[in-house]
PAZAPA-4460 file (N, C-alpha, C; in steps of 0.05 Angstrom, whole numbers, plus 32768, in hexadecimal, padded with zeros to 4 digits):
% residues 281
    n_x    n_y    n_z   ca_x   ca_y   ca_z    c_x    c_y    c_z   seq   type   mol
   8ABE   8757   81D6   8ADE   8759   81C5   8AE3   8757   81A9     1      M     A
   8ACA   8758   81A3   8ACB   875F   8187   8AD5   877C   8178     2      H     A
   8ADE   8786   818F   8AEC   87A9   8185   8AFD   87AE   8183     3      L     A
   8B07   8792   8192   8B2A   8792   8191   8B3D   8799   817A     4      T     A
   8B5B   879B   8183   8B69   8797   816C   8B78   8778   8162     5      K     A
   8B7D   877B   8143   8B85   875B   8149   8BAA   8767   8151     6      P     A
   8BA3   873B   815D   8BC7   873E   816C   8BCE   8729   815B     7      I     A
   8BEB   871D   8155   8BF0   8706   8142   8BF3   86F1   815B     8      Q     A
   8C00   86E8   816E   8C08   86E2   817E   8BEE   86DE   819A     9      T     A
   8BF5   86C2   81AD   8BD6   86C8   81BF   8BE2   86CF   81DD    10      P     A
   8C00   86C6   81DE   8C0C   86D3   81F2   8C29   86DC   81ED    11      M     A
   8C2D   8703   8202   8C49   8708   8202   8C55   86FB   81FF    12      A     A
   8C6D   870C   81F3   8C90   86FA   81F0   8C94   870E   8208    13      T     A
   8C8E   8719   821B   8C91   8725   8236   8C83   8725   8250    14      T     A
   8C8D   872D   8260   8C7C   872D   8283   8C74   870A   8282    15      G     A
   8C85   86FF   8287   8C7B   86DD   8285   8C6B   86D7   82AB    16      H     A
   8C5D   86C2   82A5   8C47   86C5   82BE   8C50   86B8   82D3    17      L     A
   8C45   86CB   82E5   8C50   86BB   8303   8C38   86C4   831C    18      C     A
   8C3A   86A8   832D   8C23   86A9   8346   8C17   86C4   8353    19      A     A
   8C2D   86D0   835C   8C36   86E3   8364   8C35   86FB   8349    20      S     A
   8C1F   86FC   8341   8C1F   871C   832C   8C0E   8725   8330    21      D     A
   8C0D   873A   8340   8BF5   8750   8342   8BE2   874F   8354    22      G     A
   8BBF   875E   8353   8BB8   8757   8358   8BA8   8739   835D    23      A     A
   8B99   8734   836F   8B80   871F   836A   8B73   8724   8357    24      E     A
   8B6F   871B   834D   8B51   871E   8336   8B38   8715   833B    25      F     A
   8B29   872B   8338   8B0D   872C   8356   8AF5   871C   8346    26      E     A
   8AF4   8705   832B   8AE5   86F9   8325   8AF0   86D9   831C    27      N     A
   8B04   86CB   8323   8B04   86AD   832B   8AF8   86A6   831F    28      P     A
   8AE2   8696   8321   8AC7   8691   8315   8ACA   8699   82FC    29      T     A
   8ACB   86AC   82E5   8ACB   86B5   82D4   8AE3   86AA   82C3    30      L     A
   8AF4   86AC   82CE   8B19   869B   82CB   8B10   8687   82BD    31      Y     A
   8B0F   8681   82DA   8B12   865F   82D2   8AFB   8652   82BD    32      R     A
   8ADA   8660   82AD   8AD0   8655   82A3   8AD8   865D   8283    33      S     A
   8AEB   8675   8280   8AFA   8671   8264   8B0E   8668   8263    34      T     A
   8B18   865F   826C   8B31   864F   8274   8B27   8634   826E    35      I     A
   8B1C   862A   827B   8AFD   860E   8270   8AFC   860F   8255    36      G     A
   8AF5   8623   8244   8AEC   8628   8224   8AFF   862C   8218    37      S     A
   8B12   8638   8229   8B2C   8636   8215   8B41   861F   821A    38      L     A
   8B3B   8607   822A   8B4C   85F2   8220   8B38   85E9   8214    39      Q     A
   8B1D   85E5   820E   8B12   85D4   81F7   8B1D   85D9   81DF    40      Y     A
   8B22   85FB   81DD   8B2C   8609   81C6   8B47   85F2   81C3    41      L     A
   8B62   85F3   81CF   8B74   85F1   81CC   8B6E   85D2   81C7    42      S     A
   8B61   85C0   81BF   8B58   859C   81BF   8B5D   859F   819B    43      F     A
   8B53   85B9   818C   8B56   85B2   817F   8B69   85D4   8164    44      M     A
   8B77   85E3   8179   8B8B   85F9   8177   8BA1   85EF   8182    45      R     A
   8BB4   85ED   8171   8BC7   85E0   817D   8BDF   85FA   8182    46      P     A
   8BD5   8616   8178   8BDC   8627   817B   8BD0   863B   8190    47      D     A
   8BBF   862F   81A0   8BB7   863D   81B9   8BC2   8623   81DB    48      L     A
   8BD5   8610   81CC   8BD6   8602   81E1   8BF0   860D   81FB    49      A     A
   8BFD   861C   81F4   8C13   8624   8204   8C07   863D   8218    50      Y     A
   8BF8   864D   820A   8BED   8668   8215   8BE0   865F   8231    51      A     A
   8BC7   864D   8225   8BB7   8644   822E   8BC2   862F   8247    52      V     A
   8BDA   861B   8245   8BF2   8613   8259   8BF1   8622   826D    53      N     A
   8C00   863D   8264   8BFE   864D   8278   8BE3   8655   8284    54      C     A
   8BD7   8668   827E   8BB7   866A   8293   8BB0   8663   82A4    55      V     A
   8BB1   863F   8299   8BA5   8629   82A3   8BB7   8635   82C7    56      C     A
   8BCF   8630   82C5   8BE0   862C   82DE   8BD9   863E   82F2    57      Q     A
   8BC0   8654   82F3   8BB5   866D   8305   8B99   866B   830C    58      Y     A
   8B8C   8656   830A   8B67   864B   830D   8B6F   864B   8326    59      M     A
   8B7F   8647   833D   8B77   864B   8357   8B73   8664   835D    60      H     A
   8B80   8674   835B   8B88   8689   835E   8B91   869B   834D    61      A     A
   8B85   86A3   833E   8B89   86BA   831E   8B8A   86E0   832F    62      P     A
   8B9B   86E5   831F   8BA6   86FC   8321   8BA0   8710   8303    63      C     A
   8BA0   8729   830F   8B96   8739   82F5   8BA7   873A   82E2    64      V     A
   8BC2   8738   82DF   8BD0   872E   82C7   8BC3   8716   82BC    65      P     A
   8BBE   8700   82CF   8BBA   86E7   82B3   8B9D   86E5   82AE    66      H     A
   8B8A   86F6   82B0   8B7E   86FD   82AA   8B78   8712   8294    67      W     A
   8B87   8728   8289   8B9B   8734   827D   8B9C   871A   825F    68      Q     A
   8BB1   870E   8272   8BB7   86F4   8255   8BA9   86E1   824E    69      A     A
   8B91   86DE   8260   8B80   86D2   8252   8B70   86E0   8242    70      V     A
   8B68   86FD   8245   8B61   8713   8237   8B71   8719   8212    71      K     A
   8B8B   870F   8215   8B9A   870F   81FF   8B95   86F7   81EF    72      R     A
   8B94   86E4   81F7   8B8C   86CB   81F6   8B6B   86CC   81D5    73      I     A
   8B58   86D6   81E7   8B3F   86DA   81DB   8B42   86E9   81C9    74      L     A
   8B57   8707   81C6   8B5E   8713   81AD   8B62   8707   819C    75      R     A
   8B7D   86F2   819A   8B86   86ED   8191   8B6D   86D4   817B    76      Y     A
   8B5F   86C8   8190   8B45   86AF   8182   8B2E   86C5   816F    77      L     A
   8B2F   86D9   8180   8B16   86E9   8172   8B26   86F8   8158    78      R     A
   8B37   86F5   814C   8B3D   86FB   8132   8B49   86E4   8126    79      H     A
   8B51   86CF   812E   8B51   86B7   811B   8B3B   8698   8127    80      T     A
   8B20   86A7   8128   8B10   8695   812F   8B0A   8689   8114    81      V     A
   8B0F   8690   8101   8B06   867C   80E7   8B2A   8670   80E0    82      H     A
   8B37   866C   80EE   8B53   8655   80F3   8B4C   863E   80FE    83      F     A
   8B55   8629   80F2   8B4E   8611   80F5   8B62   85FC   80E6    84      G     A
   8B62   85E1   80F4   8B74   85D1   80E7   8B70   85C9   80CE    85      L     A
   8B85   85C5   80BD   8B79   85C4   809E   8B88   85A4   8092    86      F     A
   8B7A   8590   808D   8B86   857C   8082   8B81   857B   8066    87      F     A
   8B97   8573   8052   8B97   856D   803A   8B97   8553   8034    88      A     A
   8B90   8546   801A   8B89   8531   8018   8BA6   8523   8014    89      R     A
   8BB3   8509   8026   8BD2   8500   8028   8BCA   84EB   8029    90      S     A
   8BEA   84DA   801F   8BE6   84C1   801E   8C01   84B9   8035    91      F     A
   8C0F   84CC   8048   8C1E   84CD   805A   8C23   84A8   8062    92      A     A
   8C39   84AE   8068   8C39   8495   8077   8C50   8493   8091    93      S     A
   8C55   84A9   8098   8C6C   84A8   80A8   8C6F   84B3   80BE    94      I     A
   8C6E   84B7   80DD   8C6C   84CB   80EE   8C83   84DA   80F0    95      L     A
   8C81   84F0   80FC   8C98   84FF   8100   8C8A   8511   811F    96      A     A
   8C98   850D   812B   8C8E   8522   8147   8CAD   8531   8150    97      T     A
   8CA3   8548   8157   8CB9   855E   815F   8CB3   8565   817F    98      Y     A
   8CC6   8563   8187   8CC5   8565   81AF   8CD5   8574   81AD    99      S     A
   8CC6   858B   81C0   8CDB   85A3   81CC   8CD8   85AA   81E8   100      D     A
   8CF2   85B3   81FA   8CDF   85C8   8215   8CEF   85E5   821A   101      A     A
   8CDE   85E9   8227   8CEF   8603   8231   8D02   8605   8246   102      D     A
   8D11   860A   8254   8D1D   8603   8263   8D21   861A   8290   103      W     A
   8D17   8607   82A0   8D0F   861F   82B0   8CFD   8631   82AC   104      A     A
   8CDF   8643   8299   8CDB   8649   8293   8CC2   8657   82A6   105      G     A
   8CB2   8644   82B5   8CA8   8658   82CC   8CB3   8653   82DB   106      C     A
   8CAD   8677   82DC   8CB1   8680   82FD   8CB0   867E   8315   107      L     A
   8C9D   866B   8312   8C90   8666   8333   8CA3   8655   8338   108      D     A
   8CA8   8638   832A   8CBC   8624   833B   8CC8   8615   8322   109      D     A
   8CCE   8626   8310   8CE7   8623   8305   8CE4   8607   82ED   110      R     A
   8CD1   85FD   82F0   8CC6   85E3   82E9   8CD2   85EA   82B7   111      R     A
   8CCE   85DD   82A7   8CD3   85E7   8292   8CAF   85D3   8282   112      S     A
   8CAE   85DB   826B   8C9D   85D3   8263   8C98   85D0   8247   113      T     A
   8C96   85BC   8248   8C9C   85A9   8231   8C81   859E   8213   114      G     A
   8C8C   85A3   8203   8C74   85A2   81E4   8C80   858B   81CE   115      G     A
   8C6A   857B   81CB   8C6E   8572   81B6   8C57   8574   81A5   116      L     A
   8C63   856B   8186   8C56   856B   8170   8C50   8550   815F   117      C     A
   8C3A   8546   814F   8C40   8525   8149   8C30   852F   812E   118      I     A
   8C46   852B   811F   8C36   8528   80FA   8C35   850C   80EE   119      Y     A
   8C22   8508   80DF   8C1A   84F6   80CE   8C27   8504   80A3   120      L     A
   8C3B   8501   80A0   8C41   850B   808D   8C47   8530   8094   121      G     A
   8C33   8541   8087   8C35   855A   8097   8C16   8564   80A0   122      S     A
   8C11   8546   80AD   8BF4   854F   80BA   8BF4   8550   80D9   123      H     A
   8BEE   8563   80E6   8C02   8560   80FC   8BE1   8558   8109   124      L     A
   8BE7   8537   811B   8BCF   852E   812D   8BD4   852A   814D   125      I     A
   8BE0   8537   8153   8BDC   853F   8171   8BF1   8551   817A   126      S     A
   8BF1   855A   8191   8C05   8569   81A4   8C07   8574   81B6   127      W     A
   8C11   8580   81C6   8C0E   857E   81E5   8C1C   859D   81ED   128      S     A
   8C20   859E   81FF   8C2B   85B6   820C   8C31   85B7   822E   129      S     A
   8C42   85A6   8239   8C32   85AA   825E   8C4D   85AE   826A   130      C     A
   8C4D   85B4   827F   8C61   85B9   8298   8C74   85A0   82A0   131      K     A
   8C86   8593   829C   8C94   857F   82A6   8C91   857D   82BD   132      Q     A
   8C8D   8562   82CE   8C88   8568   82E6   8CA1   856D   82FA   133      P     A
   8CBA   8565   82F1   8CC6   8570   82FC   8CE0   8580   82F3   134      T     A
   8CFA   8591   8300   8D00   859E   8304   8D19   8590   82F1   135      I     A
   8D1E   859C   82D6   8D32   85A0   82C8   8D52   85A5   82D2   136      A     A
   8D6C   859D   82D6   8D8A   85AE   82DA   8D8B   85BA   82C0   137      R     A
   8D80   85A6   82B5   8D9C   85B3   8296   8D83   85BC   8282   138      S     A
   8D8F   85BD   826D   8D79   85C4   824E   8D80   85AB   823C   139      S     A
   8D87   859A   8246   8D93   857E   823C   8D78   8569   8246   140      T     A
   8D78   8578   826A   8D66   8563   826C   8D48   8568   8272   141      E     A
   8D49   8580   8266   8D28   858D   8262   8D23   857B   823E   142      A     A
   8D2D   857E   8238   8D32   8573   8213   8D2C   8554   821B   143      K     A
   8D40   854C   8224   8D39   853D   8227   8D27   852A   8237   144      Y     A
   8D13   8538   824A   8CFB   852E   8256   8CE5   8527   823E   145      K     A
   8CE8   8542   822D   8CD6   8551   8215   8CD8   8533   8201   146      A     A
   8CEA   8523   8201   8CEC   8513   81EC   8CE5   84F7   81F9   147      V     A
   8CEC   84F4   8209   8CDF   84E5   821C   8CBF   84DE   821E   148      A     A
   8CB4   84F5   8221   8C94   84FA   8223   8C8F   84F4   8204   149      N     A
   8C98   8502   81FC   8C87   84FB   81D7   8C92   84DC   81D3   150      A     A
   8CA1   84D5   81D3   8CAC   84B8   81DA   8C91   84AC   81E5   151      T     A
   8C83   84A8   81F7   8C71   84A3   8207   8C51   84A2   81F1   152      C     A
   8C59   84B9   81DC   8C3F   84C4   81D2   8C3A   849F   81BA   153      E     A
   8C56   84A4   81B2   8C50   848F   8194   8C47   8476   8198   154      L     A
   8C4A   8469   81A9   8C3D   8449   81AA   8C1C   844F   81A5   155      P     A
   8C18   8458   81B5   8BF1   8459   81B3   8BE6   8468   8193   156      W     A
   8BF9   8481   818F   8BF5   847E   8171   8BF7   8466   815B   157      I     A
   8C0A   8464   8161   8C13   8447   8148   8BFF   843A   8149   158      Q     A
   8BFA   8434   816D   8BE6   841B   8164   8BC7   8427   815D   159      S     A
   8BC5   843C   8160   8BAA   844F   8154   8BA7   8444   813A   160      L     A
   8BC1   843C   8126   8BC4   844D   8109   8BC8   8425   8108   161      F     A
   8BCF   841A   811D   8BD3   83F7   810B   8BAC   83F4   8114   162      R     A
   8BA3   83FA   8124   8B7E   83F0   8123   8B6F   8403   8111   163      D     A
   8B74   8419   80FF   8B5F   8422   80F6   8B7C   8416   80D7   164      L     A
   8B7F   840A   80D8   8B92   83FC   80BA   8BA8   840C   80AC   165      G     A
   8BB5   841D   80BE   8BC0   8434   80AB   8BDE   8429   80A9   166      V     A
   8BF1   8419   8094   8C04   841B   80A6   8C18   8424   80A2   167      P     A
   8C2E   842D   80B4   8C4B   843B   80B9   8C63   8434   80B0   168      L     A
   8C65   843C   8095   8C87   843A   808B   8C96   843A   8092   169      T     A
   8CA4   8444   80A8   8CBB   8448   80B7   8CB3   844C   80C9   170      A     A
   8CCC   8454   80E4   8CD1   8450   80FC   8CD0   846F   80FC   171      P     A
   8CC3   847D   8118   8CAE   849A   8115   8CCF   84A2   811E   172      P     A
   8CD4   84BB   8115   8CE2   84C8   810F   8CE6   84E1   8129   173      V     A
   8CF2   84EE   8148   8CEE   8500   814F   8D01   8512   8151   174      L     A
   8CFA   852F   814B   8D0F   8543   8145   8D0D   854E   815C   175      W     A
   8D1C   855B   816F   8D2A   8564   8185   8D3C   8579   817F   176      C     A
   8D4B   8594   8185   8D52   85A3   817E   8D71   85A7   8195   177      D     A
   8D75   8594   81A5   8D83   858F   81B1   8D9A   8578   81A9   178      N     A
   8DB3   8587   81AE   8DC4   856D   819D   8DC4   8556   81BA   179      L     A
   8DCD   8563   81D1   8DCC   8550   81E9   8DB6   853E   81E8   180      G     A
   8DA4   854A   81EC   8D8C   8532   81EF   8D89   8522   81D4   181      A     A
   8D95   852C   81C0   8D93   8512   81A5   8DAF   8503   81AD   182      T     A
   8DC4   850C   81B5   8DDA   84EC   81BC   8DD4   84E9   81D9   183      Y     A
   8DC8   84F1   81DE   8DC2   84DC   8204   8DA4   84C4   81F2   184      L     A
   8D9A   84CB   81E4   8D8A   84B3   81D7   8D8A   84A8   81D6   185      S     A
   8DA4   84A4   81C4   8DB8   8492   81B7   8DCA   8487   81CB   186      A     A
   8DDD   8497   81DA   8DF6   8489   81E7   8DF0   8475   8202   187      N     A
   8DFB   8460   8201   8DEF   844E   821C   8DFE   845F   822E   188      P     A
   8E14   8467   822F   8E1E   846B   823C   8E14   8481   8252   189      V     A
   8E18   8475   8267   8E0A   8489   8282   8E1C   84A1   8295   190      M     A
   8E27   84AE   828E   8E33   84C8   8292   8E2C   84D8   82A7   191      H     A
   8E3F   84E1   82B8   8E3C   84E3   82CE   8E26   84FC   82D2   192      S     A
   8E27   8511   82C0   8E1A   8526   82BD   8DFE   8526   82B3   193      C     A
   8DF4   850E   82AC   8DD9   8509   82AA   8DCB   84EC   82C0   194      T     A
   8DE0   84E5   82D4   8DC9   84DA   82E6   8DB1   84E6   82ED   195      K     A
   8DB7   84F6   82F2   8DA1   84FF   8300   8D87   8505   82F1   196      H     A
   8D81   8500   82DC   8D70   84FB   82C6   8D5D   84E1   82D1   197      V     A
   8D47   84DC   82DC   8D39   84CB   82DA   8D3D   84B0   82C5   198      H     A
   8D3B   849A   82DB   8D45   847D   82CC   8D26   8481   82B7   199      V     A
   8D14   8489   82BB   8CFA   8483   82AC   8D08   8488   8288   200      D     A
   8D12   84A5   8291   8D0F   84AD   8273   8D1F   84A5   825D   201      F     A
   8D39   8489   826C   8D48   8485   8258   8D35   846C   8244   202      H     A
   8D19   846C   8245   8D13   8458   8238   8D15   845A   8220   203      F     A
   8D15   8477   8211   8D21   8484   8203   8D32   8476   81EF   204      V     A
   8D47   846B   81F6   8D60   8459   81F0   8D58   8446   81E1   205      R     A
   8D4D   8433   81F7   8D3A   8419   81EA   8D26   841A   81D2   206      N     A
   8D1A   8435   81CC   8D12   8436   81B3   8D1E   843C   81A5   207      W     A
   8D38   8449   819E   8D52   844E   8190   8D68   8438   818B   208      V     A
   8D66   842A   81A7   8D77   8410   8199   8D62   83FB   818C   209      A     A
   8D4F   83F7   8185   8D37   83E1   817E   8D30   83F1   815F   210      S     A
   8D34   8401   815E   8D36   8409   8147   8D1D   8419   8141   211      G     A
   8D0A   841C   815C   8CF2   8421   8152   8CF3   843D   8157   212      S     A
   8D00   844C   8158   8D01   846B   814E   8D13   8470   8150   213      L     A
   8D21   848C   8142   8D35   849C   813F   8D2C   84B2   8142   214      V     A
   8D41   84C2   8157   8D45   84D6   8161   8D5C   84EC   814C   215      V     A
   8D4B   84FE   8146   8D62   8509   8137   8D63   8531   813E   216      S     A
   8D77   8538   8134   8D7A   8559   813C   8D6A   856D   8125   217      F     A
   8D65   8581   812E   8D4C   858F   811E   8D64   85AB   812F   218      V     A
   8D65   85BD   811A   8D65   85DC   8127   8D51   85E4   8130   219      S     A
   8D59   85F8   813B   8D39   860C   8149   8D31   8617   8138   220      N     A
   8D34   861E   8129   8D31   8631   810F   8D10   861F   8111   221      K     A
   8D1C   8608   8102   8D09   85F0   80F4   8CF3   85DD   8116   222      D     A
   8CF4   85E5   812D   8CEF   85D7   8141   8CC9   85E2   813D   223      Q     A
   8CBC   85D0   812F   8CA5   85D8   812E   8C9C   85DC   814F   224      L     A
   8CA2   85C4   8160   8C96   85CB   8179   8C9C   85E3   818A   225      A     A
   8CB2   85F7   8183   8CB7   8616   8192   8CA0   861E   8191   226      D     A
   8C82   8614   8192   8C70   862F   818B   8C5A   8620   81A6   227      V     A
   8C67   8602   81AF   8C5B   85F4   81C6   8C62   85FD   81E2   228      L     A
   8C77   8610   81E9   8C90   8611   81FF   8C99   862B   8203   229      T     A
   8C86   8639   81F5   8C97   8655   81FC   8C8A   866E   81F1   230      K     A
   8C84   868D   81F8   8C75   8696   81DD   8C87   869F   81CE   231      P     A
   8C81   86AD   81B7   8C8F   86B0   819D   8C8A   86D1   819B   232      L     A
   8C97   86D2   8187   8C94   86ED   8170   8C79   86F3   815A   233      S     A
   8C72   86FB   8154   8C5A   86FC   813B   8C62   86EF   8126   234      G     A
   8C7C   86EC   811E   8C8A   86E6   8104   8C88   86C4   8108   235      A     A
   8C9D   86C6   8121   8CA5   86A0   811E   8C83   8696   8130   236      R     A
   8C72   86AA   8137   8C59   8691   813C   8C4A   8691   8121   237      F     A
   8C4A   86A2   8115   8C3B   869D   80F6   8C38   8684   80E9   238      T     A
   8C57   8686   80EC   8C6A   866F   80D9   8C66   865A   80EF   239      A     A
   8C64   865E   80FA   8C64   863A   8110   8C45   862C   810C   240      L     A
   8C38   8648   8105   8C19   863D   810D   8C14   8636   80F4   241      C     A
   8C20   863F   80D1   8C19   8630   80C5   8C2C   8619   80C5   242      T     A
   8C36   8612   80D3   8C4D   85F4   80CA   8C3E   85E5   80D7   243      S     A
   8C20   85EB   80EF   8C15   85DB   80F7   8BFE   85D6   80EF   244      L     A
   8BFC   85DD   80D6   8BE3   85D8   80D1   8BCB   85F1   80D5   245      S     A
   8BCF   85FE   80EA   8BB7   860F   80EA   8BB8   862E   80E1   246      V     A
   8BA5   8632   80C5   8B9A   863E   80AA   8B87   8643   80AE   247      L     A
   8B7D   865C   80A6   8B66   8669   809E   8B63   8655   808D   248      S     A
   8B3E   8643   8097   8B39   863B   807E   8B29   8646   8069   249      L     A
   8B34   8632   8050   8B29   8642   8033   8B0D   8646   8033   250      P     A
   8B0B   8659   802C   8AEC   866A   802B   8AE2   8652   8017   251      L     A
   8AE9   8644   8000   8AD9   8628   7FF0   8AD8   8617   800D   252      S     A
   8ADE   8616   801D   8AD2   8602   802C   8AB4   860C   803A   253      L     A
   8AB8   8623   8037   8AA4   8625   8049   8A85   862B   8031   254      R     A
   8A90   8636   801D   8A80   8636   800A   8A77   860D   7FFA   255      G     A
   8A7C   8601   800A   8A7F   85E1   7FF9   8A65   85DA   8012   256      D     A
   8A6E   85E2   801E   8A63   85DF   803C   8A35   85F4   8037   257      V     A
   8A42   8608   802D   8A1C   8610   802F   8A18   8609   800F   258      E     A
   8A27   8605   7FFD   8A1B   85ED   7FE3   8A0B   85E1   7FEF   259      A     A
   8A1C   85CF   7FFA   8A0A   85B5   8007   89F5   85B7   800C   260      Q     A
   89EE   85CA   8021   89E2   85CB   803D   89C7   85DA   802D   261      S     A
   89D0   85EA   8014   89BB   85FA   800B   89A4   85E8   7FF1   262      A     A
   89B9   85CE   7FE6   89AC   85CA   7FD3   8996   85B4   7FDF   263      A     A
   8998   85A4   7FEF   897C   859C   8001   8961   85A6   800C   264      P     A
   8967   85C3   8011   8952   85D4   8004   8940   85DE   7FF5   265      M     A
   894B   85DC   7FE2   894B   85E5   7FC8   8934   85CB   7FBF   266      E     A
   8946   85B4   7FC1   8935   859D   7FC0   891B   8593   7FC5   267      S     A
   8919   859F   7FE5   8901   859B   7FF1   88ED   85B5   7FEB   268      T     A
   88F9   85CE   7FE0   88E6   85D9   7FE2   88DE   85D2   7FC4   269      S     A
   88E4   85CD   7FAB   88EC   85C3   7F92   88CC   85AB   7F98   270      A     A
   88D8   85A1   7FAA   88C2   8583   7FB6   88AD   8593   7FC2   271      A     A
   88AA   85A7   7FD1   888A   85B2   7FD9   8874   85BE   7FC9   272      S     A
   888F   85D1   7FB9   887B   85D1   7F9C   886E   85C0   7F92   273      S     A
   887B   85AB   7F7F   8874   8595   7F78   8851   858B   7F82   274      M     A
   8850   8582   7F9E   883E   8576   7FAC   882C   858F   7FA7   275      C     A
   882E   85A7   7FB4   8815   85BF   7FAB   880B   85C0   7F90   276      S     A
   8827   85B9   7F7E   8806   85BE   7F5E   8802   85A8   7F5B   277      N     A
   880E   858B   7F5C   87FD   8574   7F6C   87E1   8581   7F73   278      T     A
   87DF   858E   7F8D   87C4   8580   7F9F   87AC   85A3   7F89   279      S     A
   87B3   85B0   7F87   87AC   85BE   7F72   87A3   85B3   7F5F   280      S     A
   87A8   85A7   7F55   879B   859C   7F39   8789   8582   7F3F   281      S     A
***
């Protein structure tokens, strides 16, 4: 893969994957082992989360196009090997969450994929991209399920910060790019058009009513979780990766590490030289 051409995105915007997509791949063991490594990387690289989630769905019976999608991810990794999550010193104490979902994006079962990313100030601290367990009958329902899933993540993060002694100065803000889902989270009236939404998801209203959560609307162009729900164009993907703090690590960091590791070696060499001179005397 070291001779491959650079590629901007880990997944193509055309030709969505499906189960009956081409001939069966001849080496499913290789497919599964490669996916296992990619899953490990996705825990540290949010830009890989959606693409890895997609190819993971075909581990039981991979086809040739699925393996081609995996190789595209490897091509992307080959030329972004120096990328990583960058954290600068900050004293921010406000949680901001972005939730998003495509609608019926999976060609096999028409389930939606939900994504979320949670920030402490400007730093990304948690993210997820996964298929929703039930089929959404509207885009509002898919987005509202994504809001509910994001809300589920907040209590344990808040509890973690309490254990660490990090005070949060305001209720978390959850940003959603669907007006219907935003209104539904604050409206106590159950309309007939939303009765099919599972009751479990309406605990979001309790959070909003108690003042523990603020659900606000964000435009689609400012929706940072977009990268976790669908394949994007190169320009859009690159811009969102920057917002996710997935950056090329500064060379100064590498230089500092090399300098620090070289210093003990120089001290050891100097000490050895002094011992040799003393013995000679």
